[in-house]
Structure formats: C-alpha cells, structure tokens
C-alpha positions in Angstrom: 0.0 0.0 0.0 1.3 3.4 -1.0 1.2 5.9 1.9 1.1 9.6 1.4 4.7 9.9 2.6 6.0 7.4 0.1 3.9 9.1 -2.7 5.4 12.5 -2.0 8.9 10.9 -1.8 8.4 9.2 -5.2 6.9 12.3 -6.7 9.9 14.3 -5.7 12.2 11.7 -7.2 10.1 11.5 -10.4 10.5 15.3 -10.8 14.3 15.1 -10.3 14.6 16.2 -6.6 16.2 14.3 -3.8 15.2 14.3 -0.1 16.8 17.6 0.9 17.1 19.4 -2.4 17.4 23.2 -2.0 15.8 23.6 -5.5 12.7 21.8 -4.1 12.6 24.0 -1.1 12.7 27.2 -3.2 10.1 25.8 -5.6 7.9 25.0 -2.7 8.2 28.6 -1.3 7.3 30.0 -4.8 4.2 27.8 -4.8 3.2 29.0 -1.4 3.6 32.6 -2.4 1.5 32.0 -5.6 -1.2 30.4 -3.5 -1.2 33.2 -1.0 -1.4 35.8 -3.8 -4.3 34.0 -5.6 -6.1 33.1 -2.3 -5.9 29.3 -2.9 -6.2 27.7 0.6 -6.6 24.0 -0.3 -6.6 21.7 -3.2 -10.1 20.5 -2.7 -11.4 24.0 -2.1 -9.9 25.4 -5.3 -11.9 25.6 -8.5 -10.8 23.6 -11.6 -9.6 26.9 -13.1 -7.5 27.7 -10.0 -6.1 24.2 -10.0 -5.2 24.4 -13.7 -3.6 27.8 -13.2 -1.6 26.5 -10.2 -0.3 23.5 -12.1 0.7 25.8 -15.1 2.3 28.3 -12.7 4.2 25.6 -10.8 5.3 24.0 -14.1 6.8 27.2 -15.4 8.5 28.2 -12.1 12.2 27.7 -11.6 13.7 24.8 -9.7 13.2 22.1 -12.2 16.1 20.6 -14.2 15.9 21.3 -17.9 15.0 17.7 -18.8 12.1 17.6 -16.3 10.9 21.0 -17.4 10.8 19.6 -21.0 8.8 16.6 -19.9 6.4 18.7 -18.0 5.9 21.0 -21.0 5.2 18.0 -23.2 2.1 17.3 -21.1 3.1 13.8 -20.0 0.4 12.5 -17.6 2.9 10.7 -15.4 4.8 14.0 -14.5 1.5 15.9 -14.2 0.3 13.5 -11.6 3.6 13.8 -9.7 3.4 17.6 -9.8 -0.2 17.6 -8.6 0.6 15.3 -5.7 3.4 17.7 -4.6 1.1 20.7 -5.0 -1.6 19.0 -2.8 1.1 18.3 -0.2 2.3 21.9 -0.3 -1.2 23.2 0.2 -1.9 20.7 3.0 1.2 21.8 4.9 0.9 25.5 4.3 -1.1 26.3 7.4 1.2 24.1 9.5 4.2 25.9 8.2 2.7 29.3 8.9 1.9 28.3 12.5 5.3 26.8 13.2 7.1 29.9 11.7 5.0 32.2 13.9 5.9 30.2 17.0 9.6 30.1 16.1 9.6 33.9 15.6 8.0 34.4 19.0 10.6 32.2 20.6 13.5 34.1 19.0 12.3 37.5 20.1 14.2 39.3 22.9 12.2 39.1 26.1 11.9 42.4 28.1 11.5 40.5 31.4 15.1 39.1 31.0 16.5 42.7 31.3 14.3 43.4 34.3 15.5 40.3 36.1 19.1 41.5 35.8 18.3 44.9 37.3 16.1 43.7 40.1 17.4 41.3 42.8 14.6 38.8 42.4 13.4 36.7 39.4 10.1 37.8 37.9 7.3 35.3 38.1 6.8 34.8 34.3 6.3 31.0 34.2 8.3 28.7 32.0 11.1 30.4 30.1 10.5 30.8 26.3 6.9 29.9 26.5 5.4 31.0 23.2 1.9 32.4 22.9 0.4 32.8 19.4 -2.9 34.7 18.8 -4.8 34.0 15.6 -7.0 37.0 14.8 -9.9 36.2 12.5 -12.4 38.4 10.6 -15.9 36.9 10.9 -16.9 38.6 7.7 -14.1 36.9 5.7 -15.4 33.5 4.5 -11.8 32.2 4.4 -11.6 32.5 8.2 -14.6 30.2 8.8 -14.5 26.5 9.2 -17.1 24.0 8.2 -19.2 24.8 11.2 -19.3 28.5 10.4 
C-alpha cells in the first residue's frame, strides 16, 4: 500500500529532486507565495480553473532541471500526476508551516523581562522560560476565516 509519505517521496524523485534538495525548497516557497497571492487555501477548495492555473504556474517556475521541465511541457500525464501530488502536499502543509514559523519567531524575540531580572534582585514570576503564545485573529466577515461549522 502506498502511503502519502511514500507518494510524496516518489513524486519528488520523479521530478528530479532528492530528499533535501534546495531547489525543491525554493520551488515550494514559490508555490506557497503563488497560492497566497491567488487566495488558494486548499486543493479540494480550489476551483478547476484555479487548479489548472496553479499547475501551469508551478510547471513554469524555476527549480526544475531542464530535462524535467521539457517533460512537464510535453504534457506527460505521469509527470503531471507527480506535480499535482506535490502541490496537494504543499497546500496541505501551508497552514502548519505558517503556525510553526510564527511560533519560532516568537521564541526568538528578545524578552523584556530578562532585562528586568538583571536589574532587580529577584526573578520575575513569568512562568516557564521561552513559553510561546500565538494569537490568531480572524475576521468573521471573511469566508476564508470560517471552518465547516461557520
């Protein structure tokens, strides 16, 4: 049985990338930016026109080796399926990536209470060190901010 993880690994290899290829990482970031600009939040939520435009845009972006780019341009179904599976994975992981990056940024920030602790004799009661708190602010009028339950 082919798992999602194996499918993604095979798709990356079919398109000429290895496990930790920098070209794949940069291609993935271009895809995420494209999706953000065109308000594509998920593969299943995108219209057929949006999916087609995403596939065309991803196909034309940099990061592919010339031989793979030529095979994608030829319209080979095998490579199109591999590309679509990577795009689906990219869209699936986009919210997770945004959340983890926000948490990492918060953890890296300089904490004001550290300076206060040096100046005062006691330790401030701030809880665990480097505890991250992330607030997600939503707009109830924006349909993209609502889940299936409204």
